[in-house]
N, C-alpha and C positions, 0 to 999 in steps of 0.2 A: 538603499539599493532596492530596486523593484525585483519581484519574483519573476524570473524569466521562464517562458513556457514554449515548448515545441509541440505542435499539433500534428498527430499522425492519424489519418482516417482516409479511406478510399473514396468517401463521398465529399465532394467539394462543398455541398450545401452545409454539411455538418461542420466542417472546418470553418466556414465563413460565420456560422452561427456562434461557435465557440470563440472565435476571434473577436467578434463584436461584443460579446458578453464580457470577456476577460479584459479587453483593451479599454473598456469603459471605466476600469478601476485604476486609480493613480499609482497603486503599488504593484501592478502586474503588467508585464510586457510580453507579448507574443513575438518570439524572435525568428520563427520559421515554421514551415509546414512540409508535410510529406504525405504522399498518397499510398505508400506501401511500406511494409516493414523492412524491405531491402534497403531503403534509404536512411534508416534511422541511425545506425552506427556512424556513418560518415558525417551526418548532420550534427549528431551529439558531439563528436570530436571537434567539429568546426565551430559550433555555436555555444557549446557548454551551457545548456539550459539547466535551470534548477529542477524543473519538472517536465516530464514528457507525458502528455495526455494521449494515450495509446488505444486505438480501436482494437478490440480483441479478435475480430473476424475480418481478415483482408485476403484478397485473392492469391497473392504470390507468397509472401512471408507473413504469417499471422502475428498477432500481438504477443503470443506466448514465445515463439521463437525469437522475435525481435527483442523481447525483454531479456531472455537468456543471453542473447548476443551482446547487448549493451552491458549487462552486469559482468559478463565474462571478459570482455575485451576493452572496456573503457575504465581507466583509473578514476577513482572518485566519481562514480556514475551518478546521474541525476535520480531523483525519485520518479517512479513510474506510476502513473494513475491510469488504470484501465478504464476505458469508456465503452459501455456496452448497452445493449437493448434490454436484455433479460438478466435479472439479478441472480437467478438460480441456474444460469448457464454453466455447465461443467467447464467450459473454456475459461470462465472467470476464475474459477477455483484453481485451475492449472496455471493460470497467469500469476495468481497470488503465490502459489507454491514455487513458481519460477523466480519470484523475487519482486513482483509488483507490490507497491506499498499500500494500495487500496484501490477501490473502484468507484465509478460514477455512472449513474444511469443516464442515457441520452435524453430521457424525458424529464430530467431534474430541472427544477426552477433555476433561473439565473443566479439568485442568491446562494443556492445550494452548490452550484458549480464553482462560484468564486470561493465559497467557504472551503470546499473540498481541496481546491488547489492550494490555498493558504495552509490548511492543516497538513497536507502531504509535504509541502515545502519545509514546514517546521519539524516534521518527523514527530509530531505531538500525539496524533491520534489515529485510530483505524476507522476505515469505512467497512464495517464487517457485519452486515445484517443477518437476521436469523436464517435466511435461506442458505447463505454461504457457510454459516456455522454448522448447519445440518450436513452440508456436503463434506465439510472437514471431518465431522464425527463419523460419517459413513465410510471415510477412507482410513479409519483407525487401523493401526498396525503395530506389531510387536516392536519394531525398531523405534517408533515414537515413544512407546511405553518405556523401553530400555533407556532412552535418552533422558526422560523425566526422572527415572529412578537413579541414574548415575549423577544427575545434576545435584541431588541432595540439597534442594532449596531449603532455606530456613523458613520458619513459620511466617515471618513478615514478607519474605520474597514470594512465597506461595500465595499469600493474600494479594500482593501486588499483581501477580500474574493473573489471578482470577478477575481482578478489576480491569486489567488491560484487556482481557478477553471479552468483557462487557462493553469495550469501546471507550472507556473513560480516558480522558487526557491526564497528563501529569498533574495539572492544577486540580482537576476533579478528584483524582486519587488522593492528593494531599488533603483536600477538604474532607473527604470521606474518612481518612485515617487520622485526621487532626494532627498533621505533621507539616513540615515545610516542603516546598516544591523541590528544593535541592536534595532533601533527604529522599524524596520519591525518585528523583533522577538517578541517585546512587543505587537504589534498589533495582530500578529498571535496568541499569547498566550491568549489575551483578546477575540478574536473571538472563539477560542476553548472553553474557559471557559463559555462564554455566550451561546454557542450552546450546551454545554454539550457533546462535541465531544471528542473522544479518541485521534484523530490525524487529520492531514490535510485531509486524505481520507474521514473520516467521515464527516468533515465539508463541503467538496465539494459535497458529496452525498446529504447532507441536502440542499445545495444551489440549486442543480438541481431538486431534488424531490419537493421542495417548489415552484419552478418556479422563484425563485429569480434570477437565471441565466439561460439563454437559451442555449441549446446545439449548436445553430448556432451563 
């Protein structure tokens, strides 16, 4: 089955470019488009995409609010990939905190766009560069620190979280630790459960906000 994608951007030229790039792949299918965040929830309910490529800045309802609305009101929601112009935009960080699984720069090369959609669809890896890690660290707070303390991660779980924060996939973590991929998946699931995190992105944000991991 192909990965299905909903494109959300107020610029028609951007949507057309993304559609052309993604539909050139045999395993990806664009199932719909929207020009504003207000249309996202109804379209997600109707089309059931695997991934929503969401512009973060739109005139009526922006990508942050649209992300929150999808995750709040749609059962088994799709993965949300924020599409933005600037990687250090605070809007990007807020979208990640709201529940987006990662983000993609509009100037990315076609191969990077395709790779990002596949990764987010699989829930395998984060798109979390240094600029966003620094934003997360700058938003450090006592609540995040308390969550990490209460989680009482084992030594191996803590190591897995640090590797997740570096953006490593399950396969890459397995190679680094010299263990099986299924073992890594079990550790990742345990980390998410203990942190009360929806996904890897939420866990990594907690790691940086708490100071558990340094952006450097």
